[in-house]
Backbone bond lengths (Angstrom), bond angles and torsions (degrees), N, CA, C in turn:
res aa  C-N    CA-C-N  psi(-1)  N-CA   C-N-CA  omega(-1)  CA-C   N-CA-C  phi
1 M - - - 1.444 - - 1.511 111.59 -
2 A 1.328 117.67 -30.06 1.424 122.53 -178.20 1.539 110.61 -61.18
3 W 1.330 114.85 -38.13 1.472 118.45 179.63 1.545 111.97 -66.01
4 V 1.323 115.47 -35.64 1.474 119.82 177.70 1.558 107.44 -62.30
5 F 1.323 117.81 -42.42 1.419 121.58 -178.50 1.586 110.16 -66.15
6 V 1.272 117.36 -38.24 1.480 121.08 177.38 1.522 110.37 -64.22
7 V 1.324 116.69 -43.93 1.481 119.64 -179.74 1.531 109.31 -68.63
8 M 1.329 119.19 -38.03 1.441 118.72 178.50 1.544 109.64 -68.09
9 A 1.352 117.49 -38.30 1.438 121.06 -179.97 1.526 109.07 -65.91
10 G 1.275 115.86 -38.92 1.527 121.25 177.22 1.527 110.72 -64.69
11 G 1.320 116.97 -38.38 1.503 120.85 178.52 1.531 107.36 -66.51
12 L 1.310 119.17 -42.20 1.447 121.21 179.86 1.554 112.20 -65.51
13 E 1.335 113.41 -31.40 1.475 119.49 176.98 1.515 110.78 -62.67
14 I 1.360 115.59 -39.23 1.432 120.74 176.95 1.522 109.93 -62.79
15 V 1.331 114.77 -43.93 1.497 119.95 179.29 1.508 111.82 -61.08
16 W 1.310 116.69 -48.51 1.445 118.96 -175.60 1.546 110.66 -69.93
17 A 1.359 119.23 -31.72 1.440 119.62 175.61 1.523 112.07 -64.49
18 Y 1.332 112.98 -43.80 1.522 116.91 178.05 1.549 111.24 -62.14
19 Y 1.311 115.07 -45.03 1.474 115.20 -176.11 1.542 110.73 -75.40
20 M 1.293 118.33 -24.30 1.455 119.51 173.29 1.547 109.37 -62.78
21 K 1.361 116.63 -42.68 1.448 121.71 175.29 1.570 110.47 -60.54
22 Q 1.322 115.21 -41.16 1.459 119.96 179.88 1.511 113.91 -71.27
23 S 1.364 116.78 -19.59 1.476 120.11 -178.27 1.542 113.44 -74.57
24 A 1.324 113.72 -10.72 1.523 117.05 -179.70 1.524 112.05 53.67
25 G 1.338 114.50 54.60 1.443 117.37 178.24 1.522 113.02 74.11
26 F 1.301 117.20 30.16 1.447 124.50 -178.94 1.520 113.92 64.14
27 T 1.390 114.64 32.40 1.452 120.80 -179.86 1.541 111.77 -101.65
28 R 1.315 116.67 -5.46 1.434 122.35 177.71 1.490 109.60 -115.95
29 L 1.358 117.20 122.79 1.457 123.12 -170.61 1.512 116.63 -58.72
30 V 1.338 117.73 -56.69 1.471 120.53 -175.34 1.518 112.43 -61.38
31 P 1.340 120.43 -49.61 1.467 117.65 178.48 1.541 111.21 -64.29
32 T 1.286 118.79 -31.17 1.478 119.53 178.67 1.482 109.15 -67.73
33 V 1.321 120.04 -44.39 1.484 122.68 178.48 1.535 109.71 -62.41
34 V 1.311 117.55 -46.51 1.514 119.31 176.79 1.499 110.53 -59.07
35 T 1.316 117.34 -41.54 1.495 119.41 178.26 1.519 112.74 -59.63
36 L 1.319 115.90 -46.97 1.480 119.22 -178.47 1.518 112.99 -69.35
37 V 1.317 116.20 -41.59 1.487 116.86 178.83 1.511 112.30 -64.73
38 T 1.356 118.55 -47.30 1.462 121.40 179.72 1.503 111.93 -66.92
39 M 1.323 117.07 -31.99 1.460 119.64 177.35 1.549 111.26 -65.23
40 I 1.300 117.22 -44.89 1.427 122.24 179.37 1.523 108.66 -65.40
41 A 1.288 119.82 -45.24 1.465 123.19 176.31 1.535 111.64 -58.45
42 S 1.295 114.81 -43.13 1.496 119.23 179.34 1.529 111.53 -62.22
43 F 1.292 116.49 -44.56 1.496 122.37 -179.70 1.537 107.34 -65.31
44 A 1.313 116.79 -42.08 1.476 120.50 -178.15 1.548 110.88 -62.24
45 L 1.311 116.60 -46.88 1.430 119.35 176.89 1.504 114.83 -62.56
46 L 1.324 115.50 -40.46 1.452 119.65 176.02 1.548 111.16 -62.59
47 S 1.296 116.64 -39.59 1.444 119.19 -178.26 1.548 111.39 -66.08
48 V 1.380 115.26 -38.74 1.441 118.28 172.61 1.510 114.34 -59.94
49 A 1.322 114.61 -43.07 1.510 120.70 178.88 1.502 111.09 -63.45
50 M 1.318 116.04 -34.09 1.458 119.40 -178.51 1.555 114.00 -70.48
51 K 1.260 115.69 -12.43 1.496 119.50 174.60 1.527 109.30 -61.29
52 T 1.328 115.86 -32.51 1.457 121.10 -175.69 1.530 113.32 -110.67
53 L 1.322 116.98 -40.65 1.460 120.82 -174.58 1.527 109.46 -86.73
54 P 1.333 116.43 154.49 1.463 121.06 176.19 1.536 107.29 -66.79
55 L 1.315 115.72 145.38 1.471 123.24 179.12 1.476 113.56 -50.23
56 G 1.308 116.94 -54.89 1.482 122.92 -176.53 1.525 113.07 -58.37
57 T 1.309 115.29 -42.17 1.476 121.22 179.07 1.503 111.24 -67.33
58 A 1.319 116.55 -52.94 1.440 120.13 -176.58 1.546 111.63 -61.50
59 Y 1.322 116.23 -44.54 1.444 119.55 -177.50 1.543 111.51 -68.37
60 T 1.302 115.66 -41.65 1.468 119.45 -179.74 1.553 111.07 -63.54
61 V 1.354 116.16 -45.69 1.449 118.13 179.53 1.528 110.75 -64.93
62 W 1.322 117.16 -41.82 1.467 121.61 -179.14 1.548 109.46 -61.63
63 T 1.270 118.62 -49.70 1.468 122.20 179.23 1.488 111.95 -64.05
64 G 1.369 116.47 -38.50 1.460 120.28 -178.29 1.519 111.43 -66.78
65 I 1.350 117.27 -41.50 1.464 122.21 175.85 1.533 109.13 -60.09
66 G 1.356 115.51 -47.51 1.462 117.93 178.80 1.465 114.29 -63.31
67 A 1.334 118.87 -39.96 1.441 121.64 -175.79 1.542 110.91 -69.12
68 V 1.358 115.03 -48.14 1.448 118.63 -179.47 1.553 109.98 -68.14
69 G 1.317 115.22 -42.25 1.447 117.88 179.11 1.517 113.97 -59.73
70 A 1.338 116.01 -43.46 1.439 121.95 178.29 1.526 111.37 -66.66
71 F 1.319 116.24 -33.20 1.482 122.44 173.76 1.456 109.84 -61.87
72 V 1.338 116.90 -47.86 1.479 120.03 -177.17 1.544 109.57 -66.19
73 V 1.318 116.51 -45.71 1.496 120.24 175.08 1.497 113.19 -54.72
74 G 1.339 114.31 -42.10 1.439 118.79 176.80 1.500 115.64 -58.09
75 I 1.336 113.18 -43.00 1.453 119.01 178.29 1.516 111.90 -71.77
76 V 1.303 118.54 -49.08 1.479 123.75 -172.80 1.510 112.47 -74.39
77 V 1.349 114.36 -47.78 1.498 117.12 -172.39 1.512 111.00 -92.37
78 L 1.356 116.68 -43.81 1.492 118.84 -178.00 1.512 116.26 -91.83
79 H 1.320 115.42 -2.27 1.460 122.67 177.10 1.547 111.69 61.48
80 E 1.298 116.62 38.77 1.428 122.68 176.26 1.551 106.98 -76.04
81 P 1.320 118.14 152.61 1.490 120.25 178.39 1.496 113.58 -66.87
82 A 1.364 115.52 139.11 1.460 119.61 -178.87 1.540 108.42 -83.97
83 G 1.268 117.85 -62.93 1.461 122.61 178.69 1.519 112.83 69.39
84 T 1.301 114.73 142.85 1.438 120.85 -175.73 1.560 111.09 -62.77
85 V 1.265 118.11 -45.77 1.493 120.57 -178.74 1.532 110.63 -65.49
86 R 1.309 116.35 -39.86 1.467 117.51 177.39 1.535 112.06 -64.05
87 L 1.352 116.46 -39.67 1.462 119.50 -179.26 1.566 108.77 -67.52
88 I 1.314 117.85 -40.10 1.472 119.40 176.08 1.495 110.76 -62.54
89 A 1.326 119.43 -42.81 1.446 123.23 178.22 1.549 111.47 -58.59
90 A 1.355 115.05 -46.57 1.454 118.76 178.62 1.530 112.00 -63.50
91 S 1.303 115.80 -36.55 1.524 120.67 174.64 1.508 112.58 -62.08
92 L 1.304 116.35 -39.45 1.458 120.47 179.51 1.540 109.55 -68.01
93 I 1.354 117.29 -36.27 1.465 118.57 176.32 1.507 110.29 -66.40
94 V 1.296 118.11 -41.67 1.469 120.57 178.74 1.552 108.72 -62.94
95 A 1.316 117.56 -41.46 1.477 119.41 178.71 1.557 110.38 -62.42
96 G 1.324 115.58 -38.59 1.479 119.18 175.47 1.481 113.55 -61.45
97 I 1.347 114.80 -42.45 1.451 119.65 179.73 1.540 110.93 -62.09
98 V 1.331 115.97 -46.22 1.471 119.79 176.79 1.487 112.47 -58.37
99 L 1.332 115.98 -45.69 1.484 118.91 -179.78 1.521 111.19 -64.11
100 M 1.334 119.83 -38.54 1.435 121.99 177.78 1.528 110.88 -63.89
101 K 1.306 116.69 -40.26 1.489 120.39 179.13 1.534 107.41 -62.97
102 F 1.260 118.91 -46.85 1.487 119.27 -174.45 1.527 113.14 -76.74
103 S 1.346 116.08 -13.08 1.428 118.23 179.09 1.527 113.45 -90.37
104 S 1.356 115.03 -3.87 1.473 119.99 -179.64 1.465 112.10 -103.21
105 P 1.302 117.59 150.82 1.449 120.80 176.72 1.513 113.79 -66.47
Protein backbone atom coordinates (compact mmCIF):
# COMPACT_ATOMS: atom_id res chain seq x y z
CA MET A 1 0.00 0.00 0.00
CA ALA A 2 2.93 2.34 0.66
CA TRP A 3 3.85 2.28 -3.03
CA VAL A 4 0.32 3.32 -3.95
CA PHE A 5 0.68 6.31 -1.61
CA VAL A 6 4.02 7.27 -3.16
CA VAL A 7 2.57 7.12 -6.67
CA MET A 8 -0.47 9.15 -5.62
CA ALA A 9 1.80 11.68 -3.89
CA GLY A 10 3.92 11.90 -7.05
CA GLY A 11 0.81 12.48 -9.14
CA LEU A 12 -0.24 15.28 -6.83
CA GLU A 13 3.24 16.76 -7.13
CA ILE A 14 2.69 17.01 -10.88
CA VAL A 15 -0.63 18.77 -10.26
CA TRP A 16 0.80 21.29 -7.81
CA ALA A 17 3.78 22.02 -10.04
CA TYR A 18 1.47 22.77 -12.96
CA TYR A 19 -0.83 24.96 -10.90
CA MET A 20 2.12 26.75 -9.34
CA LYS A 21 3.11 27.74 -12.88
CA GLN A 22 -0.48 28.83 -13.53
CA SER A 23 -0.55 30.90 -10.33
CA ALA A 24 1.86 33.45 -11.87
CA GLY A 25 3.93 33.79 -8.73
CA PHE A 26 0.93 33.23 -6.43
CA THR A 27 -0.87 36.25 -7.86
CA ARG A 28 -3.90 34.29 -9.11
CA LEU A 29 -6.21 32.97 -6.38
CA VAL A 30 -7.62 29.70 -7.76
CA PRO A 31 -4.32 28.27 -9.05
CA THR A 32 -2.66 29.32 -5.79
CA VAL A 33 -5.30 27.51 -3.71
CA VAL A 34 -5.06 24.39 -5.90
CA THR A 35 -1.26 24.50 -5.54
CA LEU A 36 -1.38 24.70 -1.75
CA VAL A 37 -4.08 22.05 -1.29
CA THR A 38 -2.43 19.52 -3.61
CA MET A 39 0.98 20.28 -2.10
CA ILE A 40 -0.29 19.50 1.40
CA ALA A 41 -2.03 16.33 0.18
CA SER A 42 1.12 15.23 -1.64
CA PHE A 43 3.27 15.71 1.45
CA ALA A 44 0.68 13.92 3.60
CA LEU A 45 0.62 10.87 1.32
CA LEU A 46 4.40 10.80 1.17
CA SER A 47 4.62 10.92 4.95
CA VAL A 48 2.23 7.95 5.25
CA ALA A 49 4.31 5.98 2.73
CA MET A 50 7.47 6.78 4.68
CA LYS A 51 6.11 4.89 7.67
CA THR A 52 6.97 1.73 5.74
CA LEU A 53 9.39 2.65 2.96
CA PRO A 54 12.97 3.82 3.42
CA LEU A 55 13.38 7.60 3.31
CA GLY A 56 15.76 7.64 0.36
CA THR A 57 13.62 5.35 -1.74
CA ALA A 58 10.29 7.03 -1.03
CA TYR A 59 11.64 10.54 -1.53
CA THR A 60 13.57 9.68 -4.69
CA VAL A 61 10.60 7.97 -6.32
CA TRP A 62 8.25 10.81 -5.28
CA THR A 63 10.48 13.53 -6.69
CA GLY A 64 11.21 11.49 -9.80
CA ILE A 65 7.53 11.01 -10.56
CA GLY A 66 6.96 14.72 -10.01
CA ALA A 67 9.94 15.77 -12.10
CA VAL A 68 9.21 13.54 -15.08
CA GLY A 69 5.48 14.19 -14.83
CA ALA A 70 5.98 17.95 -14.77
CA PHE A 71 8.38 17.59 -17.70
CA VAL A 72 5.73 15.73 -19.71
CA VAL A 73 3.01 18.22 -18.77
CA GLY A 74 5.33 21.04 -19.81
CA ILE A 75 5.82 19.48 -23.23
CA VAL A 76 2.24 18.32 -23.85
CA VAL A 77 0.18 21.06 -22.20
CA LEU A 78 2.48 24.09 -22.15
CA HIS A 79 4.20 23.29 -25.46
CA GLU A 80 7.69 23.55 -24.00
CA PRO A 81 10.51 22.21 -26.19
CA ALA A 82 11.34 18.52 -25.77
CA GLY A 83 14.86 18.36 -27.19
CA THR A 84 16.98 15.24 -27.42
CA VAL A 85 19.08 15.97 -24.33
CA ARG A 86 16.01 16.75 -22.23
CA LEU A 87 14.36 13.48 -23.33
CA ILE A 88 17.50 11.52 -22.48
CA ALA A 89 17.65 13.21 -19.06
CA ALA A 90 14.00 12.35 -18.36
CA SER A 91 14.67 8.75 -19.44
CA LEU A 92 17.55 8.54 -16.97
CA ILE A 93 15.28 9.79 -14.19
CA VAL A 94 12.72 7.10 -15.07
CA ALA A 95 15.50 4.48 -15.04
CA GLY A 96 16.54 5.72 -11.60
CA ILE A 97 12.97 5.46 -10.31
CA VAL A 98 12.68 1.89 -11.56
CA LEU A 99 16.00 0.92 -10.00
CA MET A 100 15.01 2.49 -6.66
CA LYS A 101 11.73 0.57 -6.70
CA PHE A 102 13.46 -2.74 -7.35
CA SER A 103 16.15 -2.07 -4.76
CA SER A 104 13.61 -1.74 -1.94
CA PRO A 105 11.90 -4.51 -0.04
